[in-house]
C-alpha positions as CSV (number, residue, x, y, z in Angstrom):
1,X,0.0,-0.5,0.3
2,X,3.0,2.6,1.0
3,X,4.8,1.8,-2.5
4,X,2.5,2.4,-4.7
5,X,1.4,5.8,-2.9
6,X,5.6,6.3,-3.0
7,X,6.0,5.9,-6.5
8,X,3.3,7.7,-7.4
9,X,5.0,10.4,-5.2
10,X,8.2,10.3,-6.7
11,X,6.5,10.0,-10.1
12,X,5.1,13.5,-9.6
13,X,8.2,14.9,-8.4
14,X,10.2,14.1,-11.0
15,X,7.8,15.5,-13.5
16,X,7.6,19.3,-11.3
17,X,11.8,18.8,-11.5
18,X,12.2,19.6,-15.4
19,X,9.8,22.7,-14.4
20,X,11.6,24.3,-12.1
21,X,14.2,23.7,-13.5
22,X,13.0,26.1,-16.9
23,X,12.0,28.4,-14.6
24,X,15.3,29.0,-13.4
25,X,16.8,33.1,-14.9
26,X,19.9,31.6,-16.3
27,X,23.4,33.2,-17.5
28,X,23.1,33.5,-20.7
29,X,19.6,33.6,-21.1
30,X,17.5,36.8,-23.5
31,X,14.9,38.8,-21.4
32,X,13.1,41.3,-23.6
33,X,10.6,44.4,-22.0
34,X,9.7,47.8,-22.3
35,X,10.8,50.6,-20.0
36,X,8.3,52.0,-17.9
37,X,9.7,55.3,-17.5
38,X,10.8,57.8,-19.5
39,X,14.4,58.8,-19.5
40,X,16.7,61.9,-21.2
41,X,20.3,62.7,-21.1
42,X,19.9,66.3,-20.4
43,X,17.0,65.0,-17.0
44,X,18.5,61.7,-16.0
45,X,20.6,60.8,-13.3
46,X,23.1,58.2,-11.5
47,X,21.0,55.5,-9.8
48,X,17.7,56.9,-10.9
49,X,15.7,53.9,-10.9
50,X,14.2,52.1,-13.8
51,X,11.5,49.2,-14.7
52,X,11.2,46.5,-17.0
53,X,7.7,45.2,-16.9
54,X,6.0,42.6,-19.4
55,X,8.6,40.7,-19.0
56,X,10.0,37.3,-20.9
57,X,12.6,35.0,-22.2
58,X,13.1,33.9,-25.7
59,X,13.3,30.2,-24.2
60,X,9.9,30.9,-22.9
61,X,11.0,30.4,-19.5
62,X,10.3,33.6,-17.7
63,X,6.7,35.6,-18.5
64,X,5.1,38.2,-17.2
65,X,8.0,39.4,-15.0
66,X,9.9,42.4,-14.1
67,X,13.2,43.5,-14.1
68,X,14.3,45.9,-11.8
69,X,17.9,48.9,-12.3
70,X,19.0,52.1,-12.4
71,X,20.8,54.4,-14.6
72,X,24.5,53.4,-14.0
73,X,26.0,56.4,-16.5
74,X,24.6,59.7,-18.2
75,X,26.5,62.2,-20.3
76,X,24.5,64.8,-21.2
77,X,24.9,66.3,-24.9
78,X,27.0,69.2,-25.5
79,X,29.6,71.0,-27.4
80,X,31.0,67.3,-29.5
81,X,29.9,65.9,-27.6
82,X,26.8,62.5,-28.3
83,X,24.6,62.4,-25.3
84,X,24.5,59.1,-23.5
85,X,22.7,57.3,-21.0
86,X,23.6,53.4,-20.0
87,X,21.7,51.0,-18.0
88,X,22.1,48.2,-15.1
89,X,19.3,45.5,-14.2
90,X,19.9,43.6,-11.2
91,X,16.6,42.1,-10.4
92,X,13.8,39.9,-11.5
93,X,10.7,39.2,-9.8
94,X,8.5,36.7,-11.8
95,X,5.9,34.6,-10.7
96,X,8.1,31.6,-9.8
97,X,10.1,33.2,-8.0
98,X,13.0,36.2,-7.3
99,X,16.1,36.5,-8.5
100,X,19.7,38.3,-8.2
101,X,21.3,39.2,-11.4
102,X,23.9,40.6,-13.6
103,X,23.4,41.8,-16.6
104,X,23.9,44.0,-20.3
105,X,21.6,45.6,-22.0
106,X,21.9,44.2,-25.8
107,X,18.8,46.4,-27.1
108,X,17.2,49.7,-27.0
109,X,15.5,52.0,-29.1
110,X,17.0,55.3,-28.3
111,X,15.8,58.8,-29.8
112,X,18.1,61.9,-30.4
113,X,16.9,64.5,-32.4
114,X,17.9,66.1,-35.7
115,X,20.6,68.6,-35.8
116,X,19.2,69.6,-39.6
117,X,17.2,72.7,-38.2
118,X,19.5,73.7,-35.6
119,X,22.2,73.7,-39.0
120,X,19.9,75.6,-41.1
121,X,19.3,78.2,-38.6
122,X,23.6,78.4,-37.7
123,X,24.1,78.9,-41.6
124,X,21.4,81.6,-41.8
125,X,22.7,83.2,-38.9
126,X,25.9,83.2,-39.7
127,X,25.6,83.9,-43.4
128,X,23.6,86.9,-42.7
129,X,26.6,88.3,-39.4
130,X,29.2,87.7,-42.0
131,X,27.8,90.1,-44.5
132,X,27.4,92.7,-42.6
133,X,30.5,92.5,-40.4
134,X,32.6,90.8,-44.1
135,X,30.7,94.0,-46.2
136,X,30.1,91.9,-49.0
137,X,29.6,87.7,-50.2
138,X,32.6,86.4,-49.1
139,X,31.7,87.6,-45.4
140,X,28.8,85.9,-46.1
141,X,29.5,82.3,-47.0
142,X,32.2,82.2,-44.7
143,X,30.0,83.7,-42.1
144,X,27.7,80.3,-43.1
145,X,30.1,78.0,-42.9
146,X,31.4,78.9,-39.4
147,X,27.7,78.8,-38.4
148,X,26.8,75.8,-40.0
149,X,30.1,74.4,-38.6
150,X,29.5,75.2,-35.2
151,X,25.6,74.2,-34.8
152,X,26.9,70.5,-37.0
153,X,29.2,70.4,-33.5
154,X,26.3,70.6,-30.8
155,X,25.5,67.5,-30.6
156,X,22.1,66.1,-28.9
157,X,20.2,64.9,-25.8
158,X,20.0,60.9,-25.9
159,X,15.5,60.0,-24.9
160,X,14.2,56.8,-24.6
161,X,10.4,57.2,-24.3
162,X,8.6,54.8,-21.8
163,X,6.7,52.0,-24.0
164,X,9.9,51.6,-25.5
165,X,11.4,47.4,-26.7
166,X,14.5,46.4,-24.4
167,X,17.1,43.3,-24.5
168,X,19.0,42.2,-21.6
169,X,21.0,39.8,-21.4
170,X,21.7,38.0,-18.1
171,X,25.2,37.6,-17.3
172,X,25.1,35.7,-13.9
173,X,22.1,35.1,-12.0
174,X,21.2,33.8,-8.0
175,X,18.0,32.9,-6.8
176,X,16.8,35.0,-3.5
177,X,15.6,33.4,-0.9
């Protein structure tokens, strides 16, 4: 009587064990989700909390998870320097458990503004000022070129909108108790 019960219990246990193993967050796994915050390289700050929602893994082991992290580095745009935002993610909360992770962002759709309008405006203003100060067409041409080059060297900030898809690769992970 006890032996069939133990056999059935072992069969159920062995049937569930592979499911638990699949549900682990493991190194090499890619997690995909959407960012919950709006970020801009001229307003974000190092340590600012960020999160990804609706997170799922490529192998289907993780679904409906949330990943938490922070802004690791921010470089605002300036003369000759493009804006930059680097993110770090360190925790995954899924219906099957919470995991601490080390990861790297593999894909994110960051947006920068087009500088075309600023370049055209600076060239026109430079041409006008060059024409007035340089007394003629040569001054206008030189002024327009100088204005364009200054504007061309003026970089734009990076913007990441809420809802932007993000993919991260897990480098290390362990289950939290």
